[in-house]
BAVEXVEX-902617 format. One record per residue (C-alpha): residue number from 1; residue in one letter; x, z, y. Coordinates in steps of 0.2 Angstrom, whole numbers, m for minus. Layout:
N
{atom NUM,"A",{X,Z,Y}}
...
***
This chain:
372
{atom 1,"X",{m61,375,129}}
{atom 2,"X",{m64,393,126}}
{atom 3,"X",{m80,389,116}}
{atom 4,"X",{m70,376,106}}
{atom 5,"X",{m57,389,102}}
{atom 6,"X",{m70,402,96}}
{atom 7,"X",{m78,388,86}}
{atom 8,"X",{m62,383,77}}
{atom 9,"X",{m58,402,74}}
{atom 10,"X",{m75,404,66}}
{atom 11,"X",{m71,390,55}}
{atom 12,"X",{m53,395,50}}
{atom 13,"X",{m54,414,50}}
{atom 14,"X",{m63,425,37}}
{atom 15,"X",{m76,435,47}}
{atom 16,"X",{m77,454,46}}
{atom 17,"X",{m92,464,40}}
{atom 18,"X",{m98,467,58}}
{atom 19,"X",{m96,448,62}}
{atom 20,"X",{m108,441,49}}
{atom 21,"X",{m122,436,59}}
{atom 22,"X",{m136,425,52}}
{atom 23,"X",{m129,410,62}}
{atom 24,"X",{m112,412,54}}
{atom 25,"X",{m119,414,37}}
{atom 26,"X",{m129,398,38}}
{atom 27,"X",{m115,389,46}}
{atom 28,"X",{m103,393,32}}
{atom 29,"X",{m115,389,19}}
{atom 30,"X",{m118,372,27}}
{atom 31,"X",{m99,369,27}}
{atom 32,"X",{m97,373,9}}
{atom 33,"X",{m111,361,4}}
{atom 34,"X",{m102,348,14}}
{atom 35,"X",{m86,351,6}}
{atom 36,"X",{m93,350,m11}}
{atom 37,"X",{m102,334,m7}}
{atom 38,"X",{m86,327,0}}
{atom 39,"X",{m76,331,m15}}
{atom 40,"X",{m89,325,m26}}
{atom 41,"X",{m90,308,m17}}
{atom 42,"X",{m71,307,m17}}
{atom 43,"X",{m70,310,m36}}
{atom 44,"X",{m84,296,m38}}
{atom 45,"X",{m74,284,m27}}
{atom 46,"X",{m57,287,m36}}
{atom 47,"X",{m65,286,m53}}
{atom 48,"X",{m75,271,m49}}
{atom 49,"X",{m60,263,m41}}
{atom 50,"X",{m49,266,m56}}
{atom 51,"X",{m63,259,m67}}
{atom 52,"X",{m64,243,m56}}
{atom 53,"X",{m45,241,m57}}
{atom 54,"X",{m46,243,m75}}
{atom 55,"X",{m60,230,m77}}
{atom 56,"X",{m50,218,m65}}
{atom 57,"X",{m34,220,m75}}
{atom 58,"X",{m44,216,m91}}
{atom 59,"X",{m52,201,m84}}
{atom 60,"X",{m36,195,m76}}
{atom 61,"X",{m27,198,m92}}
{atom 62,"X",{m40,188,m101}}
{atom 63,"X",{m39,174,m88}}
{atom 64,"X",{m20,174,m88}}
{atom 65,"X",{m20,172,m106}}
{atom 66,"X",{m33,158,m106}}
{atom 67,"X",{m23,149,m92}}
{atom 68,"X",{m7,151,m102}}
{atom 69,"X",{m15,144,m117}}
{atom 70,"X",{m22,130,m107}}
{atom 71,"X",{m6,126,m99}}
{atom 72,"X",{4,127,m115}}
{atom 73,"X",{m8,114,m123}}
{atom 74,"X",{m7,103,m108}}
{atom 75,"X",{12,103,m108}}
{atom 76,"X",{13,100,m126}}
{atom 77,"X",{1,85,m124}}
{atom 78,"X",{11,78,m109}}
{atom 79,"X",{28,80,m118}}
{atom 80,"X",{21,72,m134}}
{atom 81,"X",{11,58,m127}}
{atom 82,"X",{18,53,m109}}
{atom 83,"X",{28,38,m110}}
{atom 84,"X",{38,28,m96}}
{atom 85,"X",{46,12,m103}}
{atom 86,"X",{61,3,m95}}
{atom 87,"X",{55,m15,m91}}
{atom 88,"X",{64,m28,m102}}
{atom 89,"X",{73,m42,m93}}
{atom 90,"X",{68,m59,m100}}
{atom 91,"X",{82,m68,m110}}
{atom 92,"X",{81,m83,m98}}
{atom 93,"X",{75,m85,m80}}
{atom 94,"X",{75,m100,m68}}
{atom 95,"X",{71,m102,m50}}
{atom 96,"X",{66,m120,m44}}
{atom 97,"X",{72,m127,m60}}
{atom 98,"X",{90,m119,m58}}
{atom 99,"X",{95,m106,m71}}
{atom 100,"X",{100,m89,m65}}
{atom 101,"X",{115,m81,m72}}
{atom 102,"X",{108,m66,m82}}
{atom 103,"X",{124,m66,m92}}
{atom 104,"X",{132,m58,m76}}
{atom 105,"X",{130,m40,m79}}
{atom 106,"X",{129,m36,m60}}
{atom 107,"X",{116,m49,m56}}
{atom 108,"X",{106,m44,m72}}
{atom 109,"X",{105,m26,m66}}
{atom 110,"X",{99,m32,m49}}
{atom 111,"X",{85,m42,m57}}
{atom 112,"X",{81,m27,m68}}
{atom 113,"X",{80,m16,m53}}
{atom 114,"X",{67,m27,m45}}
{atom 115,"X",{57,m29,m61}}
{atom 116,"X",{56,m10,m62}}
{atom 117,"X",{51,m7,m44}}
{atom 118,"X",{38,m21,m44}}
{atom 119,"X",{31,m18,m62}}
{atom 120,"X",{28,1,m57}}
{atom 121,"X",{22,m3,m40}}
{atom 122,"X",{5,m7,m48}}
{atom 123,"X",{m6,m6,m32}}
{atom 124,"X",{5,m17,m22}}
{atom 125,"X",{7,m30,m37}}
{atom 126,"X",{m12,m30,m40}}
{atom 127,"X",{m15,m35,m22}}
{atom 128,"X",{m1,m48,m23}}
{atom 129,"X",{m11,m56,m38}}
{atom 130,"X",{m28,m55,m29}}
{atom 131,"X",{m22,m63,m13}}
{atom 132,"X",{m12,m76,m23}}
{atom 133,"X",{m29,m82,m30}}
{atom 134,"X",{m34,m86,m12}}
{atom 135,"X",{m18,m93,m5}}
{atom 136,"X",{m8,m101,m19}}
{atom 137,"X",{m19,m116,m20}}
{atom 138,"X",{m16,m121,m1}}
{atom 139,"X",{3,m116,m2}}
{atom 140,"X",{5,m126,m19}}
{atom 141,"X",{m3,m141,m11}}
{atom 142,"X",{8,m141,5}}
{atom 143,"X",{24,m137,m5}}
{atom 144,"X",{20,m152,m17}}
{atom 145,"X",{17,m164,m2}}
{atom 146,"X",{33,m159,6}}
{atom 147,"X",{44,m160,m9}}
{atom 148,"X",{48,m141,m10}}
{atom 149,"X",{48,m133,m28}}
{atom 150,"X",{33,m123,m32}}
{atom 151,"X",{43,m107,m35}}
{atom 152,"X",{44,m105,m16}}
{atom 153,"X",{27,m99,m16}}
{atom 154,"X",{34,m83,m23}}
{atom 155,"X",{46,m82,m8}}
{atom 156,"X",{30,m80,3}}
{atom 157,"X",{24,m66,m8}}
{atom 158,"X",{41,m57,m6}}
{atom 159,"X",{41,m60,13}}
{atom 160,"X",{24,m54,17}}
{atom 161,"X",{13,m50,2}}
{atom 162,"X",{3,m64,8}}
{atom 163,"X",{m4,m55,24}}
{atom 164,"X",{1,m58,42}}
{atom 165,"X",{14,m44,42}}
{atom 166,"X",{26,m39,56}}
{atom 167,"X",{43,m34,51}}
{atom 168,"X",{54,m21,61}}
{atom 169,"X",{64,m36,68}}
{atom 170,"X",{48,m44,74}}
{atom 171,"X",{47,m58,61}}
{atom 172,"X",{28,m61,59}}
{atom 173,"X",{16,m70,48}}
{atom 174,"X",{15,m76,30}}
{atom 175,"X",{32,m83,31}}
{atom 176,"X",{40,m70,43}}
{atom 177,"X",{47,m82,56}}
{atom 178,"X",{56,m75,71}}
{atom 179,"X",{48,m82,87}}
{atom 180,"X",{64,m93,91}}
{atom 181,"X",{65,m100,73}}
{atom 182,"X",{46,m103,73}}
{atom 183,"X",{47,m114,89}}
{atom 184,"X",{62,m123,82}}
{atom 185,"X",{51,m128,67}}
{atom 186,"X",{36,m134,77}}
{atom 187,"X",{26,m119,80}}
{atom 188,"X",{19,m113,96}}
{atom 189,"X",{22,m95,100}}
{atom 190,"X",{16,m87,117}}
{atom 191,"X",{4,m73,123}}
{atom 192,"X",{m12,m83,119}}
{atom 193,"X",{m7,m93,104}}
{atom 194,"X",{5,m88,89}}
{atom 195,"X",{4,m101,76}}
{atom 196,"X",{15,m90,64}}
{atom 197,"X",{m2,m82,60}}
{atom 198,"X",{m9,m98,55}}
{atom 199,"X",{m6,m99,36}}
{atom 200,"X",{m8,m118,35}}
{atom 201,"X",{3,m122,50}}
{atom 202,"X",{16,m108,45}}
{atom 203,"X",{18,m115,28}}
{atom 204,"X",{21,m132,34}}
{atom 205,"X",{34,m125,46}}
{atom 206,"X",{42,m115,32}}
{atom 207,"X",{44,m132,22}}
{atom 208,"X",{53,m140,37}}
{atom 209,"X",{65,m125,36}}
{atom 210,"X",{68,m126,18}}
{atom 211,"X",{71,m145,18}}
{atom 212,"X",{84,m143,32}}
{atom 213,"X",{92,m129,22}}
{atom 214,"X",{93,m139,6}}
{atom 215,"X",{101,m153,15}}
{atom 216,"X",{114,m141,20}}
{atom 217,"X",{117,m131,4}}
{atom 218,"X",{112,m143,m10}}
{atom 219,"X",{104,m130,m21}}
{atom 220,"X",{88,m120,m21}}
{atom 221,"X",{95,m103,m24}}
{atom 222,"X",{106,m104,m9}}
{atom 223,"X",{91,m111,1}}
{atom 224,"X",{81,m95,m4}}
{atom 225,"X",{95,m84,1}}
{atom 226,"X",{97,m93,18}}
{atom 227,"X",{78,m90,22}}
{atom 228,"X",{83,m71,22}}
{atom 229,"X",{100,m72,29}}
{atom 230,"X",{99,m87,40}}
{atom 231,"X",{108,m104,37}}
{atom 232,"X",{123,m100,48}}
{atom 233,"X",{126,m82,41}}
{atom 234,"X",{126,m89,24}}
{atom 235,"X",{137,m103,28}}
{atom 236,"X",{150,m92,35}}
{atom 237,"X",{150,m80,20}}
{atom 238,"X",{152,m95,8}}
{atom 239,"X",{166,m102,18}}
{atom 240,"X",{175,m85,20}}
{atom 241,"X",{173,m82,1}}
{atom 242,"X",{176,m99,m5}}
{atom 243,"X",{161,m99,m15}}
{atom 244,"X",{145,m110,m15}}
{atom 245,"X",{133,m102,m27}}
{atom 246,"X",{122,m87,m23}}
{atom 247,"X",{127,m76,m37}}
{atom 248,"X",{145,m77,m34}}
{atom 249,"X",{144,m72,m16}}
{atom 250,"X",{146,m54,m9}}
{atom 251,"X",{131,m53,3}}
{atom 252,"X",{122,m39,12}}
{atom 253,"X",{111,m28,2}}
{atom 254,"X",{95,m36,8}}
{atom 255,"X",{100,m54,4}}
{atom 256,"X",{108,m48,m13}}
{atom 257,"X",{91,m41,m18}}
{atom 258,"X",{81,m56,m11}}
{atom 259,"X",{82,m68,m25}}
{atom 260,"X",{81,m55,m39}}
{atom 261,"X",{65,m49,m30}}
{atom 262,"X",{57,m66,m30}}
{atom 263,"X",{62,m68,m48}}
{atom 264,"X",{54,m52,m53}}
{atom 265,"X",{38,m56,m43}}
{atom 266,"X",{37,m73,m51}}
{atom 267,"X",{40,m66,m69}}
{atom 268,"X",{26,m53,m67}}
{atom 269,"X",{14,m64,m59}}
{atom 270,"X",{16,m78,m72}}
{atom 271,"X",{14,m65,m86}}
{atom 272,"X",{4,m50,m79}}
{atom 273,"X",{m2,m44,m96}}
{atom 274,"X",{16,m42,m102}}
{atom 275,"X",{18,m29,m88}}
{atom 276,"X",{2,m20,m90}}
{atom 277,"X",{m8,m29,m77}}
{atom 278,"X",{m26,m34,m81}}
{atom 279,"X",{m37,m43,m69}}
{atom 280,"X",{m53,m53,m73}}
{atom 281,"X",{m58,m68,m63}}
{atom 282,"X",{m71,m59,m53}}
{atom 283,"X",{m58,m47,m47}}
{atom 284,"X",{m47,m61,m39}}
{atom 285,"X",{m50,m66,m21}}
{atom 286,"X",{m59,m83,m18}}
{atom 287,"X",{m49,m97,m10}}
{atom 288,"X",{m56,m101,7}}
{atom 289,"X",{m67,m116,9}}
{atom 290,"X",{m68,m121,28}}
{atom 291,"X",{m74,m134,40}}
{atom 292,"X",{m61,m139,53}}
{atom 293,"X",{m62,m147,70}}
{atom 294,"X",{m51,m148,85}}
{atom 295,"X",{m52,m143,103}}
{atom 296,"X",{m42,m148,119}}
{atom 297,"X",{m51,m139,132}}
{atom 298,"X",{m49,m121,139}}
{atom 299,"X",{m60,m107,132}}
{atom 300,"X",{m65,m94,144}}
{atom 301,"X",{m72,m82,131}}
{atom 302,"X",{m68,m84,112}}
{atom 303,"X",{m83,m72,107}}
{atom 304,"X",{m95,m83,117}}
{atom 305,"X",{m87,m99,110}}
{atom 306,"X",{m89,m91,92}}
{atom 307,"X",{m107,m89,94}}
{atom 308,"X",{m109,m107,100}}
{atom 309,"X",{m101,m112,83}}
{atom 310,"X",{m113,m101,73}}
{atom 311,"X",{m102,m87,69}}
{atom 312,"X",{m96,m70,77}}
{atom 313,"X",{m79,m66,84}}
{atom 314,"X",{m74,m57,69}}
{atom 315,"X",{m76,m72,58}}
{atom 316,"X",{m67,m83,71}}
{atom 317,"X",{m52,m71,70}}
{atom 318,"X",{m52,m70,51}}
{atom 319,"X",{m51,m89,49}}
{atom 320,"X",{m41,m92,65}}
{atom 321,"X",{m29,m77,66}}
{atom 322,"X",{m17,m87,78}}
{atom 323,"X",{m29,m83,92}}
{atom 324,"X",{m20,m69,101}}
{atom 325,"X",{m31,m66,117}}
{atom 326,"X",{m49,m66,121}}
{atom 327,"X",{m47,m83,130}}
{atom 328,"X",{m37,m99,130}}
{atom 329,"X",{m31,m107,146}}
{atom 330,"X",{m23,m122,138}}
{atom 331,"X",{m17,m129,154}}
{atom 332,"X",{m7,m143,145}}
{atom 333,"X",{m23,m148,135}}
{atom 334,"X",{m14,m146,119}}
{atom 335,"X",{m24,m149,103}}
{atom 336,"X",{m29,m134,92}}
{atom 337,"X",{m37,m134,75}}
{atom 338,"X",{m51,m122,72}}
{atom 339,"X",{m59,m117,55}}
{atom 340,"X",{m74,m108,50}}
{atom 341,"X",{m81,m105,32}}
{atom 342,"X",{m93,m117,25}}
{atom 343,"X",{m110,m112,21}}
{atom 344,"X",{m106,m114,2}}
{atom 345,"X",{m91,m103,3}}
{atom 346,"X",{m101,m89,13}}
{atom 347,"X",{m115,m90,m1}}
{atom 348,"X",{m102,m90,m15}}
{atom 349,"X",{m92,m76,m7}}
{atom 350,"X",{m108,m65,m5}}
{atom 351,"X",{m114,m68,m22}}
{atom 352,"X",{m96,m64,m29}}
{atom 353,"X",{m96,m47,m20}}
{atom 354,"X",{m114,m43,m25}}
{atom 355,"X",{m115,m49,m43}}
{atom 356,"X",{m120,m36,m55}}
{atom 357,"X",{m106,m29,m66}}
{atom 358,"X",{m115,m34,m81}}
{atom 359,"X",{m113,m52,m76}}
{atom 360,"X",{m94,m51,m71}}
{atom 361,"X",{m88,m56,m88}}
{atom 362,"X",{m78,m40,m90}}
{atom 363,"X",{m75,m43,m108}}
{atom 364,"X",{m69,m61,m106}}
{atom 365,"X",{m50,m65,m108}}
{atom 366,"X",{m40,m60,m93}}
{atom 367,"X",{m33,m76,m85}}
{atom 368,"X",{m15,m80,m86}}
{atom 369,"X",{m11,m75,m69}}
{atom 370,"X",{m19,m81,m53}}
{atom 371,"X",{m8,m96,m51}}
{atom 372,"X",{m15,m113,m57}}
***
């Protein structure tokens, strides 16, 4: 500590004449050089730093000016060119041959709401159109055979988007049957088999429901409403309000929107170009072509069974989505129909997917909707 104090004293005090030893003289000279170097470096750093800040400010100012001009040009282009149009409501609309009351301002506004939401839900509507190309031929055929108006195919679109959907209330399949309702109309629903997932059988069951409802209400718009609300609930509302037509009834929000939504889907899908949708034939999904056979015996392992039929388990599930377990006990020896793709369909579907873009006919006229 004493040596440290003497060292500090030597640095801080001016030595007397008698104290100027060679050691002290050299030490002071060295300190002076260090101080000069320190101040020189500090000056360089400060000047250099200020210079860099200046350059940064200049560059930043230039970039800011450039970005401001770019943003200004973008906003002007957006404000001048961007357009969102209200979708016009057709002058006349019908459902299953029954004219709907567009002269009623409240009903017309409900229809307009659904037109807007579906016309501007482009991705969803495009998928509806693609799937309709696959499934409408089958649905149209069954509807015609059962005496149900063709417009009810759009009800299936409104219900599920033509996929085996599951609703929050556990309605399932293309036609969104609850389990109890499905059983009432001839479908089997259990852990191993759920025929709500069979589009062919579910369409037939939906027709049975619609026929029964029409016998009760006598007009097809009320039948459509009953499919959403249930026949008993709709009947109670009609009796309480003393009205027997859909548009005159005050119903819950979902059922009030139901027929307008079907009408909007029908309108857009029948006239896609009017609403900005353009699809070529190559962009639509091919209708399934299948070979059918029946089984009555149990199946210990569906994957093994699929291989015995010349397909894999994935293909078995695609064409038979009603299979819900890896096995089938079938203690009652019930008859089940199974389907697999025909070789012609498999070849066609592969060709359709892999065909060169130049051969797609992209410049051919867009078909007038997927329905035939």
